Backbone and ligand atoms as CSV (ligand in chain L), in Angstrom:
chain,resi,resn,atom,element,x,y,z
A,1,MET,N,N,0.859,-1.203,0.000
A,1,MET,CA,C,0.000,0.000,0.000
A,1,MET,C,C,0.886,1.241,0.000
A,2,LYS,N,N,0.538,2.180,-0.868
A,2,LYS,CA,C,1.317,3.411,-0.966
A,2,LYS,C,C,0.542,4.562,-0.323
A,3,GLN,N,N,0.984,4.955,0.835
A,3,GLN,CA,C,0.292,6.059,1.513
A,3,GLN,C,C,1.315,7.020,2.097
A,4,ILE,N,N,1.004,8.277,1.962
A,4,ILE,CA,C,1.838,9.293,2.580
A,4,ILE,C,C,0.867,10.158,3.380
A,5,ILE,N,N,1.143,10.313,4.649
A,5,ILE,CA,C,0.207,11.036,5.507
A,5,ILE,C,C,0.901,12.265,6.078
A,6,LEU,N,N,0.307,13.412,5.830
A,6,LEU,CA,C,0.889,14.658,6.329
A,6,LEU,C,C,0.157,15.101,7.583
A,7,ILE,N,N,0.932,15.347,8.621
A,7,ILE,CA,C,0.346,15.853,9.862
A,7,ILE,C,C,1.061,17.157,10.241
A,8,GLY,N,N,0.423,17.912,11.117
A,8,GLY,CA,C,1.045,19.157,11.577
A,8,GLY,C,C,-0.017,20.171,11.934
A,9,PHE,N,N,0.433,21.214,12.581
A,9,PHE,CA,C,-0.476,22.253,13.073
A,9,PHE,C,C,-1.108,23.003,11.908
A,10,MET,N,N,-2.192,23.711,12.205
A,10,MET,CA,C,-2.816,24.586,11.201
A,10,MET,C,C,-1.746,25.504,10.626
A,11,GLY,N,N,-1.826,25.729,9.328
A,11,GLY,CA,C,-0.886,26.653,8.703
A,11,GLY,C,C,0.447,26.033,8.319
A,12,SER,N,N,0.594,24.730,8.508
A,12,SER,CA,C,1.897,24.127,8.192
A,12,SER,C,C,2.029,23.742,6.727
A,13,GLY,N,N,0.944,23.851,5.968
A,13,GLY,CA,C,1.029,23.613,4.516
A,13,GLY,C,C,0.675,22.201,4.090
A,14,LYS,N,N,-0.049,21.484,4.934
A,14,LYS,CA,C,-0.365,20.076,4.645
A,14,LYS,C,C,-1.116,19.916,3.313
A,15,SER,N,N,-2.104,20.773,3.084
A,15,SER,CA,C,-2.919,20.631,1.861
A,15,SER,C,C,-2.125,21.004,0.615
A,16,THR,N,N,-1.395,22.104,0.687
A,16,THR,CA,C,-0.612,22.558,-0.475
A,16,THR,C,C,0.464,21.538,-0.827
A,17,ILE,N,N,1.188,21.093,0.185
A,17,ILE,CA,C,2.270,20.141,-0.070
A,17,ILE,C,C,1.681,18.779,-0.461
A,18,GLY,N,N,0.554,18.436,0.165
A,18,GLY,CA,C,-0.132,17.189,-0.197
A,18,GLY,C,C,-0.499,17.175,-1.678
A,19,ALA,N,N,-0.985,18.296,-2.176
A,19,ALA,CA,C,-1.386,18.374,-3.584
A,19,ALA,C,C,-0.172,18.192,-4.491
A,20,ARG,N,N,0.946,18.805,-4.120
A,20,ARG,CA,C,2.179,18.666,-4.926
A,20,ARG,C,C,2.661,17.222,-4.936
A,21,LEU,N,N,2.650,16.621,-3.752
A,21,LEU,CA,C,3.134,15.237,-3.643
A,21,LEU,C,C,2.250,14.297,-4.452
A,22,ALA,N,N,0.934,14.517,-4.357
A,22,ALA,CA,C,-0.008,13.646,-5.074
A,22,ALA,C,C,0.265,13.723,-6.571
A,23,GLU,N,N,0.542,14.940,-7.040
A,23,GLU,CA,C,0.830,15.124,-8.456
A,23,GLU,C,C,2.132,14.408,-8.845
A,24,GLU,N,N,3.143,14.635,-8.055
A,24,GLU,CA,C,4.453,14.032,-8.351
A,24,GLU,C,C,4.414,12.511,-8.303
A,25,LEU,N,N,3.636,11.986,-7.371
A,25,LEU,CA,C,3.641,10.532,-7.156
A,25,LEU,C,C,2.499,9.837,-7.883
A,26,ASN,N,N,1.689,10.662,-8.577
A,26,ASN,CA,C,0.546,10.129,-9.299
A,26,ASN,C,C,-0.401,9.349,-8.379
A,27,LEU,N,N,-0.692,9.971,-7.260
A,27,LEU,CA,C,-1.610,9.366,-6.289
A,27,LEU,C,C,-2.798,10.303,-6.068
A,28,ASP,N,N,-3.890,9.752,-5.562
A,28,ASP,CA,C,-5.020,10.612,-5.189
A,28,ASP,C,C,-4.644,11.444,-3.969
A,29,LEU,N,N,-5.263,12.597,-3.868
A,29,LEU,CA,C,-5.113,13.398,-2.651
A,29,LEU,C,C,-6.393,13.266,-1.837
A,30,LYS,N,N,-6.250,12.830,-0.593
A,30,LYS,CA,C,-7.402,12.798,0.317
A,30,LYS,C,C,-7.180,13.912,1.325
A,31,GLU,N,N,-7.983,14.942,1.193
A,31,GLU,CA,C,-7.876,16.100,2.082
A,31,GLU,C,C,-9.006,15.923,3.094
A,32,LEU,N,N,-8.666,15.559,4.319
A,32,LEU,CA,C,-9.700,15.114,5.254
A,32,LEU,C,C,-10.763,16.177,5.546
A,33,ASP,N,N,-10.342,17.427,5.710
A,33,ASP,CA,C,-11.329,18.491,5.957
A,33,ASP,C,C,-12.317,18.591,4.788
A,34,ALA,N,N,-11.781,18.510,3.564
A,34,ALA,CA,C,-12.642,18.618,2.374
A,34,ALA,C,C,-13.593,17.427,2.292
A,35,LEU,N,N,-13.102,16.244,2.666
A,35,LEU,CA,C,-13.969,15.049,2.636
A,35,LEU,C,C,-15.112,15.181,3.647
A,36,ILE,N,N,-14.787,15.734,4.803
A,36,ILE,CA,C,-15.822,15.932,5.838
A,36,ILE,C,C,-16.870,16.933,5.332
A,37,GLU,N,N,-16.396,18.020,4.765
A,37,GLU,CA,C,-17.320,19.050,4.263
A,37,GLU,C,C,-18.236,18.477,3.183
A,38,LYS,N,N,-17.657,17.641,2.330
A,38,LYS,CA,C,-18.428,17.056,1.239
A,38,LYS,C,C,-19.494,16.112,1.800
A,39,LYS,N,N,-19.089,15.291,2.741
A,39,LYS,CA,C,-20.033,14.320,3.320
A,39,LYS,C,C,-21.179,15.003,4.048
A,40,GLN,N,N,-20.835,16.069,4.753
A,40,GLN,CA,C,-21.854,16.764,5.551
A,40,GLN,C,C,-22.563,17.853,4.755
A,41,ASN,N,N,-21.977,18.165,3.622
A,41,ASN,CA,C,-22.472,19.271,2.814
A,41,ASN,C,C,-22.543,20.566,3.627
A,42,LEU,N,N,-21.548,20.754,4.449
A,42,LEU,CA,C,-21.467,21.937,5.325
A,42,LEU,C,C,-20.008,22.333,5.501
A,43,PRO,N,N,-19.735,23.631,5.600
A,43,PRO,CA,C,-18.354,24.026,5.913
A,43,PRO,C,C,-17.974,23.635,7.347
A,44,ILE,N,N,-16.667,23.418,7.547
A,44,ILE,CA,C,-16.159,23.010,8.871
A,44,ILE,C,C,-16.657,23.946,9.986
A,45,THR,N,N,-16.610,25.244,9.714
A,45,THR,CA,C,-17.030,26.209,10.755
A,45,THR,C,C,-18.475,25.950,11.193
A,46,GLU,N,N,-19.298,25.602,10.221
A,46,GLU,CA,C,-20.701,25.371,10.562
A,46,GLU,C,C,-20.885,24.062,11.336
A,47,ILE,N,N,-20.074,23.073,10.990
A,47,ILE,CA,C,-20.145,21.807,11.742
A,47,ILE,C,C,-19.751,22.063,13.200
A,48,PHE,N,N,-18.694,22.846,13.400
A,48,PHE,CA,C,-18.278,23.201,14.770
A,48,PHE,C,C,-19.396,23.977,15.482
A,49,ASP,N,N,-19.971,24.940,14.769
A,49,ASP,CA,C,-20.987,25.809,15.391
A,49,ASP,C,C,-22.251,25.050,15.763
A,50,THR,N,N,-22.700,24.179,14.849
A,50,THR,CA,C,-24.002,23.556,15.084
A,50,THR,C,C,-23.898,22.240,15.848
A,51,ARG,N,N,-22.816,21.459,15.617
A,51,ARG,CA,C,-22.734,20.140,16.234
A,51,ARG,C,C,-21.620,20.022,17.269
A,52,GLY,N,N,-20.697,20.967,17.275
A,52,GLY,CA,C,-19.636,20.951,18.282
A,52,GLY,C,C,-18.396,20.195,17.840
A,53,GLU,N,N,-17.320,20.412,18.599
A,53,GLU,CA,C,-16.028,19.829,18.216
A,53,GLU,C,C,-16.015,18.302,18.325
A,54,ALA,N,N,-16.654,17.749,19.351
A,54,ALA,CA,C,-16.604,16.290,19.542
A,54,ALA,C,C,-17.210,15.572,18.337
A,55,PHE,N,N,-18.291,16.118,17.816
A,55,PHE,CA,C,-18.936,15.533,16.633
A,55,PHE,C,C,-17.986,15.603,15.438
A,56,PHE,N,N,-17.348,16.764,15.274
A,56,PHE,CA,C,-16.378,16.925,14.180
A,56,PHE,C,C,-15.254,15.893,14.305
A,57,ARG,N,N,-14.779,15.667,15.522
A,57,ARG,CA,C,-13.661,14.728,15.718
A,57,ARG,C,C,-14.058,13.304,15.338
A,58,GLU,N,N,-15.317,12.947,15.559
A,58,GLU,CA,C,-15.775,11.611,15.152
A,58,GLU,C,C,-15.809,11.498,13.634
A,59,LEU,N,N,-16.304,12.551,12.973
A,59,LEU,CA,C,-16.319,12.563,11.505
A,59,LEU,C,C,-14.893,12.447,10.976
A,60,GLU,N,N,-14.004,13.181,11.629
A,60,GLU,CA,C,-12.604,13.201,11.212
A,60,GLU,C,C,-11.984,11.807,11.377
A,61,HIS,N,N,-12.333,11.146,12.461
A,61,HIS,CA,C,-11.837,9.785,12.691
A,61,HIS,C,C,-12.336,8.860,11.570
A,62,ASN,N,N,-13.612,8.966,11.233
A,62,ASN,CA,C,-14.174,8.091,10.195
A,62,ASN,C,C,-13.507,8.307,8.840
A,63,VAL,N,N,-13.286,9.558,8.459
A,63,VAL,CA,C,-12.664,9.779,7.142
A,63,VAL,C,C,-11.190,9.350,7.149
A,64,LEU,N,N,-10.549,9.441,8.297
A,64,LEU,CA,C,-9.161,8.958,8.359
A,64,LEU,C,C,-9.127,7.441,8.133
A,65,VAL,N,N,-9.993,6.728,8.854
A,65,VAL,CA,C,-10.034,5.269,8.728
A,65,VAL,C,C,-10.328,4.874,7.278
A,66,GLU,N,N,-11.285,5.538,6.668
A,66,GLU,CA,C,-11.639,5.247,5.263
A,66,GLU,C,C,-10.465,5.523,4.329
A,67,SER,N,N,-9.806,6.648,4.557
A,67,SER,CA,C,-8.715,7.048,3.668
A,67,SER,C,C,-7.518,6.115,3.795
A,68,LEU,N,N,-7.354,5.547,4.977
A,68,LEU,CA,C,-6.215,4.647,5.180
A,68,LEU,C,C,-6.379,3.313,4.451
A,69,LEU,N,N,-7.544,3.135,3.832
A,69,LEU,CA,C,-7.763,1.910,3.057
A,69,LEU,C,C,-7.310,2.067,1.607
A,70,CYS,N,N,-6.917,3.294,1.240
A,70,CYS,CA,C,-6.598,3.560,-0.172
A,70,CYS,C,C,-5.133,3.957,-0.328
A,71,ASP,N,N,-4.640,3.780,-1.564
A,71,ASP,CA,C,-3.349,4.372,-1.918
A,71,ASP,C,C,-3.609,5.864,-2.108
A,72,ALA,N,N,-2.936,6.699,-1.367
A,72,ALA,CA,C,-3.224,8.135,-1.480
A,72,ALA,C,C,-2.228,8.953,-0.674
A,73,VAL,N,N,-2.191,10.224,-1.010
A,73,VAL,CA,C,-1.555,11.194,-0.120
A,73,VAL,C,C,-2.689,11.722,0.761
A,74,ILE,N,N,-2.515,11.667,2.054
A,74,ILE,CA,C,-3.578,12.092,2.973
A,74,ILE,C,C,-3.135,13.357,3.703
A,75,ALA,N,N,-3.881,14.437,3.471
A,75,ALA,CA,C,-3.610,15.687,4.200
A,75,ALA,C,C,-4.619,15.764,5.343
A,76,THR,N,N,-4.112,15.654,6.559
A,76,THR,CA,C,-4.997,15.624,7.729
A,76,THR,C,C,-5.282,17.049,8.215
A,77,GLY,N,N,-6.232,17.177,9.123
A,77,GLY,CA,C,-6.462,18.450,9.812
A,77,GLY,C,C,-5.525,18.511,11.015
A,78,GLY,N,N,-5.249,19.723,11.457
A,78,GLY,CA,C,-4.266,19.910,12.532
A,78,GLY,C,C,-4.581,19.183,13.838
A,79,GLY,N,N,-5.867,18.886,14.047
A,79,GLY,CA,C,-6.236,18.267,15.329
A,79,GLY,C,C,-6.370,16.756,15.258
A,80,ILE,N,N,-5.903,16.167,14.183
A,80,ILE,CA,C,-6.126,14.719,13.973
A,80,ILE,C,C,-5.582,13.877,15.129
A,81,ILE,N,N,-4.476,14.309,15.707
A,81,ILE,CA,C,-3.812,13.484,16.731
A,81,ILE,C,C,-4.446,13.623,18.124
A,82,ILE,N,N,-5.464,14.492,18.247
A,82,ILE,CA,C,-6.134,14.657,19.549
A,82,ILE,C,C,-6.886,13.373,19.913
A,83,HIS,N,N,-7.503,12.786,18.913
A,83,HIS,CA,C,-8.314,11.577,19.089
A,83,HIS,C,C,-7.357,10.407,19.354
A,84,ASN,N,N,-7.528,9.733,20.488
A,84,ASN,CA,C,-6.564,8.696,20.870
A,84,ASN,C,C,-6.419,7.597,19.822
A,85,GLU,N,N,-7.555,7.197,19.248
A,85,GLU,CA,C,-7.482,6.115,18.240
A,85,GLU,C,C,-6.723,6.569,16.999
A,86,ASN,N,N,-6.926,7.831,16.604
A,86,ASN,CA,C,-6.188,8.352,15.439
A,86,ASN,C,C,-4.696,8.357,15.737
A,87,PHE,N,N,-4.373,8.797,16.942
A,87,PHE,CA,C,-2.969,8.882,17.339
A,87,PHE,C,C,-2.327,7.505,17.261
A,88,SER,N,N,-3.018,6.503,17.784
A,88,SER,CA,C,-2.388,5.185,17.781
A,88,SER,C,C,-2.386,4.592,16.368
A,89,LEU,N,N,-3.411,4.867,15.576
A,89,LEU,CA,C,-3.404,4.423,14.169
A,89,LEU,C,C,-2.210,5.009,13.421
A,90,LEU,N,N,-1.994,6.304,13.606
A,90,LEU,CA,C,-0.912,6.976,12.879
A,90,LEU,C,C,0.461,6.496,13.344
A,91,LYS,N,N,0.545,6.209,14.629
A,91,LYS,CA,C,1.827,5.711,15.146
A,91,LYS,C,C,2.204,4.384,14.488
A,92,HIS,N,N,1.181,3.626,14.120
A,92,HIS,CA,C,1.429,2.310,13.528
A,92,HIS,C,C,1.353,2.321,12.006
A,93,THR,N,N,1.306,3.488,11.410
A,93,THR,CA,C,1.256,3.605,9.950
A,93,THR,C,C,2.586,4.177,9.464
A,94,ASN,N,N,3.058,3.683,8.324
A,94,ASN,CA,C,4.321,4.189,7.767
A,94,ASN,C,C,4.112,5.497,7.010
A,95,ASN,N,N,5.211,6.172,6.757
A,95,ASN,CA,C,5.207,7.406,5.945
A,95,ASN,C,C,4.331,8.520,6.521
A,96,VAL,N,N,4.312,8.617,7.832
A,96,VAL,CA,C,3.626,9.756,8.455
A,96,VAL,C,C,4.660,10.878,8.583
A,97,ILE,N,N,4.346,12.003,7.965
A,97,ILE,CA,C,5.314,13.101,7.893
A,97,ILE,C,C,4.775,14.319,8.635
A,98,TYR,N,N,5.551,14.765,9.597
A,98,TYR,CA,C,5.153,15.943,10.396
A,98,TYR,C,C,5.810,17.184,9.813
A,99,LEU,N,N,4.996,18.116,9.375
A,99,LEU,CA,C,5.492,19.406,8.895
A,99,LEU,C,C,5.582,20.310,10.115
A,100,ARG,N,N,6.805,20.498,10.599
A,100,ARG,CA,C,6.993,21.204,11.880
A,100,ARG,C,C,7.440,22.642,11.678
A,101,GLY,N,N,6.676,23.552,12.243
A,101,GLY,CA,C,7.048,24.964,12.160
A,101,GLY,C,C,7.036,25.593,13.539
A,102,THR,N,N,7.703,26.720,13.668
A,102,THR,CA,C,7.637,27.447,14.937
A,102,THR,C,C,6.293,28.170,14.996
A,103,ILE,N,N,5.877,28.519,16.186
A,103,ILE,CA,C,4.585,29.196,16.345
A,103,ILE,C,C,4.596,30.545,15.604
A,104,GLU,N,N,5.747,31.171,15.530
A,104,GLU,CA,C,5.823,32.472,14.831
A,104,GLU,C,C,5.430,32.295,13.358
A,105,THR,N,N,6.011,31.287,12.720
A,105,THR,CA,C,5.705,31.018,11.311
A,105,THR,C,C,4.240,30.618,11.140
A,106,LEU,N,N,3.782,29.720,11.994
A,106,LEU,CA,C,2.423,29.205,11.848
A,106,LEU,C,C,1.396,30.309,12.080
A,107,TYR,N,N,1.623,31.105,13.114
A,107,TYR,CA,C,0.697,32.196,13.441
A,107,TYR,C,C,0.592,33.172,12.267
A,108,GLU,N,N,1.725,33.529,11.740
A,108,GLU,CA,C,1.794,34.435,10.587
A,108,GLU,C,C,0.962,33.899,9.420
A,109,ARG,N,N,1.159,32.620,9.145
A,109,ARG,CA,C,0.468,32.009,8.002
A,109,ARG,C,C,-1.034,31.896,8.231
A,110,ILE,N,N,-1.411,31.546,9.456
A,110,ILE,CA,C,-2.845,31.410,9.763
A,110,ILE,C,C,-3.519,32.765,9.602
A,111,LYS,N,N,-2.889,33.799,10.117
A,111,LYS,CA,C,-3.498,35.130,10.069
A,111,LYS,C,C,-3.515,35.693,8.657
A,112,ARG,N,N,-2.562,35.277,7.830
A,112,ARG,CA,C,-2.502,35.763,6.447
A,112,ARG,C,C,-3.496,35.041,5.540
A,113,ASP,N,N,-3.872,33.821,5.947
A,113,ASP,CA,C,-4.713,32.962,5.107
A,113,ASP,C,C,-6.137,33.519,5.025
A,114,GLN,N,N,-6.521,33.936,3.817
A,114,GLN,CA,C,-7.861,34.513,3.629
A,114,GLN,C,C,-8.841,33.448,3.133
A,115,ILE,N,N,-8.326,32.281,2.799
A,115,ILE,CA,C,-9.187,31.273,2.165
A,115,ILE,C,C,-9.790,30.302,3.179
A,116,ASN,N,N,-8.937,29.695,3.993
A,116,ASN,CA,C,-9.438,28.683,4.928
A,116,ASN,C,C,-10.041,29.321,6.171
A,117,GLN,N,N,-11.223,28.836,6.546
A,117,GLN,CA,C,-11.828,29.301,7.790
A,117,GLN,C,C,-11.512,28.271,8.854
A,118,ARG,N,N,-10.995,28.744,9.966
A,118,ARG,CA,C,-10.580,27.810,11.013
A,118,ARG,C,C,-11.243,28.192,12.331
A,119,PRO,N,N,-12.255,27.418,12.729
A,119,PRO,CA,C,-12.998,27.778,13.942
A,119,PRO,C,C,-12.123,27.867,15.188
A,120,LEU,N,N,-11.027,27.103,15.216
A,120,LEU,CA,C,-10.191,27.122,16.421
A,120,LEU,C,C,-9.046,28.125,16.335
A,121,ALA,N,N,-8.999,28.872,15.236
A,121,ALA,CA,C,-7.850,29.771,15.096
A,121,ALA,C,C,-8.214,31.186,14.670
A,122,ASP,N,N,-9.319,31.342,13.984
A,122,ASP,CA,C,-9.568,32.631,13.349
A,122,ASP,C,C,-9.593,33.812,14.319
A,123,SER,N,N,-10.128,33.592,15.518
A,123,SER,CA,C,-10.122,34.727,16.448
A,123,SER,C,C,-9.187,34.451,17.632
A,124,ALA,N,N,-8.308,33.484,17.461
A,124,ALA,CA,C,-7.427,33.107,18.581
A,124,ALA,C,C,-6.191,34.000,18.643
A,125,SER,N,N,-5.744,34.257,19.866
A,125,SER,CA,C,-4.542,35.072,20.054
A,125,SER,C,C,-3.294,34.218,19.827
A,126,PHE,N,N,-2.169,34.894,19.690
A,126,PHE,CA,C,-0.875,34.220,19.557
A,126,PHE,C,C,-0.663,33.267,20.747
A,127,GLU,N,N,-0.976,33.754,21.942
A,127,GLU,CA,C,-0.738,32.958,23.158
A,127,GLU,C,C,-1.576,31.681,23.156
A,128,LEU,N,N,-2.827,31.833,22.754
A,128,LEU,CA,C,-3.732,30.679,22.750
A,128,LEU,C,C,-3.272,29.627,21.729
A,129,LEU,N,N,-2.883,30.101,20.559
A,129,LEU,CA,C,-2.414,29.162,19.531
A,129,LEU,C,C,-1.112,28.493,19.961
A,130,ASN,N,N,-0.275,29.264,20.628
A,130,ASN,CA,C,0.976,28.699,21.115
A,130,ASN,C,C,0.706,27.589,22.131
A,131,GLU,N,N,-0.244,27.841,23.025
A,131,GLU,CA,C,-0.607,26.819,24.021
A,131,GLU,C,C,-1.136,25.566,23.333
A,132,ARG,N,N,-1.946,25.784,22.308
A,132,ARG,CA,C,-2.521,24.652,21.576
A,132,ARG,C,C,-1.419,23.843,20.880
A,133,LEU,N,N,-0.486,24.569,20.293
A,133,LEU,CA,C,0.625,23.879,19.621
A,133,LEU,C,C,1.441,23.072,20.637
A,134,ILE,N,N,1.735,23.708,21.768
A,134,ILE,CA,C,2.532,23.023,22.794
A,134,ILE,C,C,1.818,21.748,23.264
A,135,SER,N,N,0.494,21.846,23.410
A,135,SER,CA,C,-0.246,20.677,23.905
A,135,SER,C,C,-0.286,19.547,22.865
A,136,ARG,N,N,-0.036,19.854,21.606
A,136,ARG,CA,C,-0.112,18.819,20.565
A,136,ARG,C,C,1.250,18.332,20.080
A,137,ARG,N,N,2.259,19.149,20.314
A,137,ARG,CA,C,3.570,18.933,19.703
A,137,ARG,C,C,4.134,17.523,19.886
A,138,LYS,N,N,4.034,17.041,21.121
A,138,LYS,CA,C,4.613,15.738,21.430
A,138,LYS,C,C,3.950,14.634,20.606
A,139,ARG,N,N,2.643,14.742,20.460
A,139,ARG,CA,C,1.928,13.711,19.699
A,139,ARG,C,C,2.314,13.742,18.222
A,140,TYR,N,N,2.439,14.950,17.660
A,140,TYR,CA,C,2.873,15.022,16.256
A,140,TYR,C,C,4.221,14.307,16.108
A,141,GLU,N,N,5.107,14.608,17.042
A,141,GLU,CA,C,6.463,14.052,16.952
A,141,GLU,C,C,6.446,12.540,17.129
A,142,GLN,N,N,5.627,12.073,18.064
A,142,GLN,CA,C,5.595,10.629,18.319
A,142,GLN,C,C,4.941,9.849,17.184
A,143,ALA,N,N,3.993,10.474,16.513
A,143,ALA,CA,C,3.288,9.765,15.426
A,143,ALA,C,C,4.115,9.741,14.140
A,144,ALA,N,N,5.104,10.640,14.036
A,144,ALA,CA,C,5.800,10.835,12.751
A,144,ALA,C,C,6.926,9.843,12.502
A,145,ASP,N,N,7.066,9.479,11.223
A,145,ASP,CA,C,8.238,8.710,10.779
A,145,ASP,C,C,9.313,9.660,10.276
A,146,LEU,N,N,8.874,10.823,9.865
A,146,LEU,CA,C,9.803,11.828,9.354
A,146,LEU,C,C,9.315,13.202,9.814
A,147,ILE,N,N,10.250,14.033,10.271
A,147,ILE,CA,C,9.898,15.406,10.653
A,147,ILE,C,C,10.602,16.345,9.686
A,148,ILE,N,N,9.828,17.226,9.082
A,148,ILE,CA,C,10.405,18.211,8.156
A,148,ILE,C,C,10.226,19.592,8.768
A,149,GLU,N,N,11.319,20.324,8.877
A,149,GLU,CA,C,11.235,21.705,9.381
A,149,GLU,C,C,10.759,22.583,8.229
A,150,ILE,N,N,9.741,23.365,8.468
A,150,ILE,CA,C,9.167,24.147,7.358
A,150,ILE,C,C,9.547,25.625,7.366
A,151,ASP,N,N,10.088,26.108,8.488
A,151,ASP,CA,C,10.397,27.545,8.577
A,151,ASP,C,C,11.353,27.977,7.472
A,152,ASN,N,N,11.038,29.087,6.843
A,152,ASN,CA,C,11.910,29.671,5.817
A,152,ASN,C,C,12.192,28.749,4.637
A,153,LYS,N,N,11.293,27.830,4.361
A,153,LYS,CA,C,11.497,26.967,3.190
A,153,LYS,C,C,10.337,27.156,2.228
A,154,SER,N,N,10.639,26.990,0.940
A,154,SER,CA,C,9.575,27.103,-0.059
A,154,SER,C,C,8.836,25.771,-0.165
A,155,ILE,N,N,7.661,25.835,-0.799
A,155,ILE,CA,C,6.876,24.616,-1.039
A,155,ILE,C,C,7.744,23.594,-1.792
A,156,GLU,N,N,8.492,24.101,-2.777
A,156,GLU,CA,C,9.346,23.205,-3.590
A,156,GLU,C,C,10.387,22.519,-2.721
A,157,GLU,N,N,11.034,23.295,-1.871
A,157,GLU,CA,C,12.087,22.704,-1.026
A,157,GLU,C,C,11.507,21.606,-0.125
A,158,ILE,N,N,10.353,21.902,0.447
A,158,ILE,CA,C,9.738,20.928,1.361
A,158,ILE,C,C,9.315,19.680,0.579
A,159,THR,N,N,8.670,19.911,-0.569
A,159,THR,CA,C,8.225,18.772,-1.391
A,159,THR,C,C,9.423,17.910,-1.791
A,160,ASN,N,N,10.491,18.562,-2.210
A,160,ASN,CA,C,11.664,17.797,-2.642
A,160,ASN,C,C,12.284,16.998,-1.504
A,161,GLU,N,N,12.302,17.578,-0.319
A,161,GLU,CA,C,12.842,16.838,0.839
A,161,GLU,C,C,12.023,15.582,1.086
A,162,ILE,N,N,10.707,15.732,0.970
A,162,ILE,CA,C,9.829,14.581,1.214
A,162,ILE,C,C,10.020,13.542,0.116
A,163,LEU,N,N,10.113,13.991,-1.132
A,163,LEU,CA,C,10.283,13.049,-2.245
A,163,LEU,C,C,11.597,12.283,-2.109
A,164,LYS,N,N,12.604,12.986,-1.642
A,164,LYS,CA,C,13.913,12.335,-1.464
A,164,LYS,C,C,13.790,11.217,-0.409
A,165,TYR,N,N,13.127,11.551,0.677
A,165,TYR,CA,C,12.916,10.547,1.733
A,165,TYR,C,C,12.114,9.367,1.195
A,166,LEU,N,N,11.044,9.666,0.472
A,166,LEU,CA,C,10.172,8.591,-0.028
A,166,LEU,C,C,10.912,7.725,-1.041
A,167,GLY,N,N,11.782,8.348,-1.813
A,167,GLY,CA,C,12.585,7.603,-2.778
A,167,GLY,C,C,13.425,6.544,-2.076
A,168,GLU,N,N,13.767,6.837,-0.837
A,168,GLU,CA,C,14.591,5.887,-0.095
A,168,GLU,C,C,13.758,4.808,0.587
A,169,VAL,N,N,12.489,5.133,0.911
A,169,VAL,CA,C,11.713,4.139,1.662
A,169,VAL,C,C,10.630,3.421,0.854
A,170,ILE,N,N,10.163,4.038,-0.247
A,170,ILE,CA,C,9.123,3.381,-1.045
A,170,ILE,C,C,9.794,2.590,-2.162
A,171,GLU,N,N,9.392,1.341,-2.304
A,171,GLU,CA,C,10.023,0.550,-3.367
A,171,GLU,C,C,9.319,0.793,-4.693
L,1,LIG,C1,C,-8.203,22.009,13.181
L,1,LIG,C2,C,-7.542,22.201,12.002
L,1,LIG,C3,C,-8.231,22.413,10.727
L,1,LIG,C4,C,-9.621,21.768,10.738
L,1,LIG,C5,C,-10.398,22.227,11.931
L,1,LIG,C6,C,-9.686,21.913,13.253
L,1,LIG,C7,C,-7.409,21.843,14.429
L,1,LIG,O1,O,-7.457,21.903,9.642
L,1,LIG,O2,O,-9.520,20.372,10.731
L,1,LIG,O3,O,-10.596,23.596,11.793
L,1,LIG,O4,O,-7.973,21.412,15.459
L,1,LIG,O5,O,-6.187,22.119,14.397
L,1,LIG,P1,P,-6.080,22.580,9.107
L,1,LIG,O6,O,-4.960,22.076,9.945
L,1,LIG,O7,O,-5.984,22.063,7.702
L,1,LIG,O8,O,-6.266,24.051,9.186
């Protein structure tokens, strides 16, 4: 099975880099947030507003499990590792790549992003996001087979680093 799973905090570039990798590797891209929105026919913000975070996390768990049955590049949402079952699934899956950035970089990118709506970040302060990152950091690191530092790197540089790694591990 050929799967590459991107994990990391909001703003780390999982979807953008996932799309590049999928193109390069000729694989489908499974963007978990987009799959949830499609299934529910509702934007993520509305799912959070009307049904709450716990409901969203269950949907997220289901689409992860489904996606892990296919050959694909999987771009997860930043909170994927909160769910204990997801965390343990990812720990036991190969090619899990953590896109790691400092809070300064991530905060900048989240605030600059005019396209994605993020219920847990859009009105959050630097301090709050930093706390959230700190509370998740260990899990991202423990679930990952490869950690890529994203600060001050272009999409191309990051994609190439990942492709180089995959060239060594994928037959
Ligand atoms: C979330 C991250 C979002 C999305 C939801 C919750 C989080 O995805 O799944 O808003 O808890 O970090 P991105 O990481 O793609 O922004």
